[in-house]
N, C-alpha and C positions, 0 to 999 in steps of 0.2 A: 448393450446400450447403457445399462446401469453402471457397469464397471467404468465405462468411459466418462459418464457424468461424475462419478465418485472420484476418478482420477483427476478430472479438471477442477473439481472443488478443492481437492487436496493441493493442487498446484497453485490455485489462487490463494488458499490459506497460507501456504508456505511463502509465497511472494509477499503477502502482507507481513508475515512474521519477519522475514528478512529485511524489508524496507523500514519497518517501524521499530523493531527491537534489535535484531542482530547487527544491521549495518551501522547504526550510530555507536553501538558498543565496540564493534570491530574497528571502526575508524580511530578509536582511542588507543588501540593496541599496536605497539610498534612491530610486532611479529607479523601482523596481517597486512602490512603495507604492500608486500609483493602481490598479495591477492587482489588488491585494489588496482595495482598497475595492470593486471590482467583483465579485471572485470569492468574497469571504467569505460572502455569503448563500447561494451555491450550495454551498460546502463545508459550511456549517452544515446545510443541508437534506439533503445526501447522506450525510455521515459525521461531522457535528458537529465537524469540524476535528480529529478524532482519528485518527491514522495507524493505530492498533490496530483501531479500528472499520472503517476503510477496508480494511485487509488482510482482516479477517474477512468483510466484505461482498463483496469480490472473490473470495474463496475460495468463498463461498456461491453467488454467481452463476456462478462457473466450474463448480461442482458441478452446478448446475441445467442448465447447457448440456451437460455431459457426459451427464447423465441423459436430457435430451431427445434428444441425439444417439444414445445407445444405444437409446432407444425407437424413434426413427425408423429406425435401422439394422435393427431386427428386422422392420420393415415393408418397408424398401427393401434387399433383400439385395445389390443390386449396389453399394451405397455402400462404398467401401473407401478408408481414409485412408492406406494404406501408401505409395502414391506421394508423398503430401504429406509424411508424416513422414520418409520416406527422403530427400526433398529437403532438409528442414530439417536432419536429422542430417548429410547430406552437406555442406551449407553450413557447419555448425558444425564440420566435419571430425572427427566422432566415428566411430571405427572400428566396423564392424558388431557385433563381439563385446562392445563396451562400451555399446551403446545402452540396454539394460535397466538397466544400472548407472547410466547418466547420468539416467535418469528417477528412480531411487531417490535419487540425489544431489540432484536438483532438489527433491524433497520434503524431504530433510534440510536443504537450504539455506533452504527456506521456513520450516522450524521455527526455524532460527537467526535468520531475519529477524523472526519473531514474538517470539522471546525478546529480541532487541535493542530492538524497539519497546516491549515491556513495561518494559524497564529505563530507556528514555529518555523515555517519556511517562507520567509518574506524576501529573500534575495532575488534579483532578476535572473531569469534563466541563463542569460549570457555569462553570469558569474558561477552558476551551478553546473552547467552542462559543458565543462571542460575537464579533460583528464588531469588529475593532480600531478601525476608523474611527469607529464610533458610540458608543464608550465615553465616559460622562461622566468628568470628571477624577478623581472620588472612586473610581469603579470601576476606572479604569486604574491608579490608585495601589494599590488593593487587589490587583489581578492582579500588579503588579510586586512587591509585598511577598510574595505567595504564592510567586512564583518565587524570590526571594532566600531566603525561609524554607526552601523545598524544597532549594535548593543547600546551605544551611548545615546542614540536618539530614543530608543525604547525606554531607557532609564530616565532620561529627561522628561518624557511624557508622563511616566509613572510618578515622578516626583511632582510635576505640575498638577497632576490630578489629586495627589495626596496632600 
């Protein structure tokens, strides 16, 4: 059971890393375009290529796993994650008196992440959830125009505030 939970946590962490760091970087690389031609249908099916939806779904799935784990722990009283969490906290070199604070900080960082995603992903899902490789030229031009219009609107509002 502990191995399964650790594997699921690793999968969720890798999904966050992919969506927030690797994907934006890879999108800028010309050599990675064939990868996105292959992965676009998967991203559309799983999270409509929206990082905000991905984070929401990962949190939702994580909550389900915690719920199932808690339910299983009530039936299996010998299941104790303390050795696992202690090893993780030891590996991260978090002092024992700071461990509950670090969990609270993690939740706070998660909130900051969601806030950042909301600010950076403002296009409608209809513009995001389409495969880049299969767009007709007119649709690709409309998506590009929407991106330019979004950036112009953000700049105009920033200038009006300043």
